KOLTIRO-124372 format. One record per residue (C-alpha): residue in one letter; x, y, z. Coordinates in steps of 0.1 Angstrom, whole numbers. Each point is the difference from the previous one (the first is absolute). Example, Ala and Ser with C-alpha at 12.3 -4.5 7.8 and 13.67 -1.06 7.14 Angstrom:
REM KOLTIRO-124372
- residu,x,y,z
- A,123,-45,78
- S,14,34,-7
//
This chain:
REM KOLTIRO-124372
- residu,x,y,z
- M,81,-205,93
- L,21,-22,-15
- K,27,14,-27
- S,-17,-27,-22
- R,-31,18,4
- I,13,34,-7
- D,17,-7,-32
- E,-35,-16,-10
- I,-16,36,9
- L,25,19,-20
- A,-2,-23,-27
- A,-31,6,-7
- A,3,37,4
- R,31,-5,-29
- L,23,16,27
- D,31,-24,23
- L,19,13,26
- S,32,-25,-14
- E,26,25,5
- K,-10,15,29
- V,-3,-3,39
- Y,-34,-22,9
- P,-25,14,21
- E,-8,-24,31
- I,-41,2,-4
- T,-16,-19,29
- G,-37,-10,1
- N,-25,-13,-27
- D,-34,6,-17
- P,-30,1,7
- I,1,29,20
- L,-31,19,-16
- S,-30,-14,-11
- T,11,-8,-36
- G,14,-31,-17
- F,25,25,-16
- P,34,4,17
- V,-4,34,4
- G,23,2,33
- E,25,-22,-14
- V,4,17,-31
- A,0,33,21
- A,28,-13,20
- T,22,-11,-28
- A,-4,35,-20
- L,5,17,29
- G,33,-28,7
- L,7,14,-36
- T,4,35,14
- G,22,-7,36
- S,26,-22,-27
- M,5,28,-24
- A,2,27,33
- E,22,-24,18
- D,21,-1,-40
- I,4,35,3
- W,12,4,36
- F,28,-27,-7
- R,10,23,-30
- R,0,34,25
- K,14,-18,28
- G,13,-36,-6
- E,-17,-20,24
- H,-27,-23,-3
- Q,-31,-6,16
- K,-29,-27,6
- I,-38,11,-10
- K,-26,-10,13
- V,-38,-1,-6
- N,-36,-15,14
- V,-28,-11,-20
- R,-23,10,26
- H,11,32,1
- A,5,7,-39
- A,-37,-11,-7
- A,-9,27,33
- T,11,28,-25
- L,-23,-12,-29
- N,-26,17,22
- G,18,21,18
- I,-24,24,-9
- G,-25,-12,24
- I,29,-11,26
- Q,10,32,5
- R,-20,22,35
- L,-4,34,8
- P,-15,-1,35
- D,-6,39,-2
- Y,-14,4,-37
- K,-22,-11,-18
- L,10,-8,-33
- T,-22,11,-34
- V,-18,-30,-19
- P,26,-14,-28
- M,-23,-2,-29
- S,-26,30,-9
- S,-27,-26,-8
- T,-5,-30,9
- Y,-22,-13,-24
- T,19,11,-33
- V,25,-26,15
- G,-7,-38,-4
- F,-16,-21,-21
- Y,-28,-2,-26
- K,-11,-24,-22
- T,-9,12,-38
- A,-28,-9,-24
- D,25,-31,-15
- N,4,-14,39
- R,40,16,3
- W,7,15,33
- I,20,37,-3
- H,17,10,32
- L,-7,40,-6
- V,23,22,20
- G,-15,38,10
- G,27,6,30
- L,1,33,-2
- P,-26,30,-10
- H,8,5,-34
- L,1,-37,-5
- A,-36,-9,15
- Q,-17,30,-18
- G,14,-15,-34
- L,-11,-32,3
- V,-39,12,13
- D,1,19,-25
- L,6,-20,-28
- L,-22,-29,15
- K,-25,28,2
- C,-9,-13,30
- D,0,12,39
- D,28,-5,23
- N,-15,-33,16
- R,6,-31,0
- K,-35,-12,-19
- S,0,27,-21
- I,37,-9,-14
- K,-10,-36,5
- L,-31,2,-29
- A,21,26,-21
- V,31,-18,-8
- N,-30,-36,-2
- E,-4,22,-31
- W,34,-5,-15
- N,20,-24,-22
- G,32,-1,25
- A,25,7,-27
- D,-13,29,-16
- L,-7,16,37
- E,40,-8,8
- E,7,18,-31
- K,-21,28,4
- I,13,0,37
- A,35,6,-13
- E,-8,24,-27
- R,-13,21,28
- E,29,-8,21
- L,-18,-12,28
- C,5,-29,15
- G,-12,-37,-4
- V,10,-34,-13
- L,-15,-35,-5
- A,5,-25,19
- R,21,-31,-17
- S,17,-32,8
- S,40,2,-5
- D,-7,-22,-35
- E,-23,33,-11
- W,25,20,10
- A,34,-15,-19
- N,-19,1,-32
- H,-14,39,5
- P,21,19,-18
- Q,12,17,31
- G,5,-34,15
- K,22,-12,-27
- A,21,38,0
- L,10,-12,36
- K,4,-34,-1
- N,34,-1,-7
- L,15,28,21
- P,19,-9,35
- A,-26,16,33
- V,28,34,-5
- T,16,7,-27
- L,31,21,0
- S,17,17,-35
- K,28,21,-2
- I,-9,35,-20
- A,31,24,-2
- D,30,2,8
- S,21,16,26
- E,27,-3,27
- P,-6,-26,26
- I,-10,16,36
- P,19,-20,29
- L,-14,-2,31
- T,26,-1,33
- G,-1,1,36
- G,-35,10,16
- K,-24,-14,27
- N,-20,-12,-24
- P,-4,-22,-30
- L,-14,30,-19
- E,16,27,16
- G,4,32,-23
- I,-27,-10,-26
- R,-31,24,-7
- I,-33,-13,-13
- L,-29,19,-10
- D,-29,-16,2
- L,-29,10,-22
- T,-27,-30,7
- R,-33,0,10
- I,-19,-27,20
- L,18,-36,11
- A,29,-16,-21
- G,19,33,-16
- P,0,17,43
- N,9,-39,12
- C,30,0,-27
- S,20,35,13
- R,-14,-10,35
- T,17,-33,1
- L,32,21,-13
- A,-3,25,25
- S,-1,-28,29
- Y,38,-9,-13
- G,14,37,2
- A,-10,17,-32
- E,-12,36,6
- V,-34,3,-15
- M,-21,28,-10
- R,-38,-8,-9
- I,-15,26,-27
- A,-37,-1,0
- S,-23,28,-24
- P,-18,24,16
- N,-28,-4,-22
- L,-7,-41,4
- P,-24,-19,23
- S,20,-25,26
- M,-10,-26,27
- E,13,14,34
- T,1,-41,15
- L,26,-6,-28
- V,20,33,1
- I,5,-13,36
- E,6,-37,-6
- T,28,12,-32
- S,19,30,14
- H,21,-16,27
- G,40,16,-5
- K,-16,24,-20
- K,0,40,-4
- S,-28,9,-25
- A,-4,33,-23
- F,-32,11,-24
- I,14,9,-34
- D,-28,16,-23
- L,12,-12,-36
- D,-26,18,-17
- T,21,33,9
- S,39,7,-13
- E,6,9,34
- G,-6,-37,5
- V,19,-18,-32
- K,29,24,12
- T,2,-11,35
- L,-4,-36,-9
- T,27,-2,-25
- D,23,20,25
- L,-8,-27,23
- I,8,-31,-25
- K,36,17,-4
- D,9,-12,35
- A,-18,-35,-1
- D,10,-33,-4
- V,-37,-14,-5
- F,-32,8,-13
- V,-27,-19,8
- N,-33,3,-28
- G,-29,-20,14
- Y,-26,19,-25
- R,-9,-16,-32
- T,21,-6,-28
- G,2,36,-20
- A,-12,20,26
- L,29,17,13
- E,20,-6,-34
- A,-26,22,-12
- R,14,25,25
- G,33,-5,-16
- F,11,-21,28
- G,7,-32,-14
- P,28,-26,5
- N,18,15,-29
- E,-3,37,6
- L,10,-6,37
- A,33,-16,-7
- Q,9,32,-23
- I,-9,25,30
- R,20,-24,23
- P,21,-27,-11
- G,0,-34,18
- I,-35,5,12
- I,-21,-33,8
- Y,-38,3,-15
- V,-22,-24,18
- N,-32,-1,-14
- I,-32,-23,18
- N,-32,-3,-12
- C,-28,-27,-4
- Y,2,-9,-33
- G,37,1,-9
- S,19,20,-23
- V,-5,-23,-35
- G,-37,-8,-20
- P,-29,14,-2
- W,-13,7,27
- V,37,25,15
- S,-25,30,6
- R,-25,-13,18
- K,-7,8,29
- G,-1,-26,29
- W,-3,-14,40
- E,9,-31,20
- Q,-34,-13,-3
- L,1,4,-38
- A,37,-18,-3
- Q,-15,-31,20
- T,-33,1,-18
- T,13,0,-38
- T,34,-20,5
- G,-25,-29,17
- I,4,4,40
- A,-33,8,6
- Y,-14,-29,-26
- D,21,-19,23
- Q,-12,8,32
- R,-38,-4,-15
- T,-28,-8,23
- K,-22,-34,-12
- S,-23,22,-13
- G,27,13,-23
- K,6,35,9
- P,32,15,-2
- Q,17,5,40
- L,30,23,7
- I,27,-11,21
- P,-4,17,30
- A,29,19,2
- A,21,22,-29
- P,26,-26,-11
- N,8,17,-35
- D,5,37,11
- Y,19,-10,26
- T,19,-27,-15
- T,8,26,-31
- G,12,23,24
- Y,27,-27,16
- L,10,-12,-38
- A,3,36,-13
- A,25,10,33
- Y,19,-33,-10
- G,2,12,-31
- T,10,33,9
- L,33,-17,20
- L,7,-20,-24
- A,4,36,-25
- I,17,13,24
- V,23,-26,2
- N,9,-4,-34
- R,3,42,-1
- M,28,-13,28
- E,17,-22,-22
- Q,-5,15,-36
- G,-15,35,-1
- G,-32,5,-21
- S,-39,13,8
- W,-25,-30,5
- H,-39,-4,-8
- V,-14,-21,26
- K,-37,-17,-5
- A,-20,-16,16
- S,-41,-7,2
- L,-26,-14,16
- C,-11,-22,-26
- Q,32,-14,-1
- T,2,-10,37
- G,-36,-15,-3
- M,16,-21,-29
- W,27,-9,24
- L,-34,-16,23
- T,-14,-13,-23
- R,30,-23,-13
- L,7,-8,34
- G,-35,-9,4
- A,-28,2,26
- T,12,-36,10
- M,-5,10,44
- D,-25,-15,19
- M,-19,35,14
- T,-13,-16,27
- K,31,-5,18
- A,8,38,0
- T,18,6,33
- G,-13,40,-6
- L,13,32,15
- S,-8,2,38
- N,30,6,25
- L,21,26,-22
- E,14,18,31
- N,35,-14,-10
- C,-2,15,-35
- M,-15,35,12
- T,16,34,12
- Q,-12,34,9
- V,9,34,-14
- K,-12,29,10
- T,-21,21,-35
- E,-19,32,-8
- W,-29,-20,6
- G,12,-16,36
- P,12,-32,10
- L,2,-25,-26
- F,10,-34,2
- H,11,-21,-33
- L,19,-26,-11
- K,42,4,-2
- P,17,-13,-28
- A,-2,-38,-8
- V,32,-4,-10
- K,29,-2,26
- L,39,7,-9
- S,27,-15,29
- K,15,40,-4
- T,-25,27,-14
- S,-34,-16,9
- P,-22,22,-24
- K,-20,22,21
- W,-22,38,-7
- T,18,30,13
- K,-27,23,-12
- P,-34,-5,16
- P,-30,0,-31
- V,-11,39,-6
- P,-36,12,-17
- L,15,6,-38
- G,14,40,-7
- F,13,-1,40
- H,37,8,-12
- K,15,25,-28
- P,9,-11,-32
- K,39,-2,10
- W,26,-26,4
- E,17,-1,38
- N,33,13,4
//
């Protein structure tokens, strides 16, 4: 990709690399069957992380590095779940119900996308619709509702579903307006503290400790990306919440994993003690969930001066939808991506990958790396915010201009793959897509089941 194309993509994200080392990005879209340049966008977001890791390395060692990212490899990471292989183990099905996930037409001829991807969400949707959990019954039930009314009722019950909108309709929606002028990732200083320098080391993020309180894809992908640059990452999961095994395996590279029950005083104390020795806290729950338990950014800045607090969610951290639950499919549906991919009959279609989830994770990792540099220079605690809808709006600003019939696809990825021994058996998976000339990213720990380790930092 030419530097001018990288600048064009960054401009659509309202970001720039004017003072940083530019990555060398090779290849171009279309790779996947979509008109949106999802491979180029993912490669650019990954290039941002590489540029900041290079900057940190230069500050630590006084040495510059070259950065390379291949668009095809970056595009492949957007479907990492489907590409990973466990020959000796049968992965569980990601979705709890195939019927409560999909597009359905409402009484006023609007399309709504339901997501009952976890058992309680699936049950909640069929209870709301007063129907059986099968395609025909759900179709008939949804067709009795006005689209806007059903969308609001779903939100009231803290379930998941949104109307399909064009990008223009989303831009004029109250939530779209709230996000309209924001860059794809934001960074702000929330408290003062002394600078924390980083020197020496074998990797850009050696000595950085990250607490990963996230689920599904975007949040875990952020901390997984940071782990590839040498950070010590501990994934904290609740023993009381359901999980998707295939997603756990895909997003747990380079991490330890521990259970903490925040419904107990012991769990609260354990997490608080971990925070005191952490550098980064990644929160992937909907806005307000962890804050209500006393683990918001301002509270953590008091517990651990110099903390970098990362918020990742679906709908952003401002606007009337901040507390709503969301998924990749819903971000594609509400921001206009699915509308632009609609069939000849008018039915919306999703991109056959998770570009918002993965790319949002890369953007949040970039924001975290930038915050680490700011903390080195001027000190302070920092707040990083990214969302699936901000990423979706980045894509729609660039538009679905690619000829998807010319997509080259993801066959013959052997040179992008590697193998590691895991608790599930040998795992074949994608390597990090970023290449640095001196400290190329890698994961030094294999994926493990949730709760595999004790909640303690390494000595």
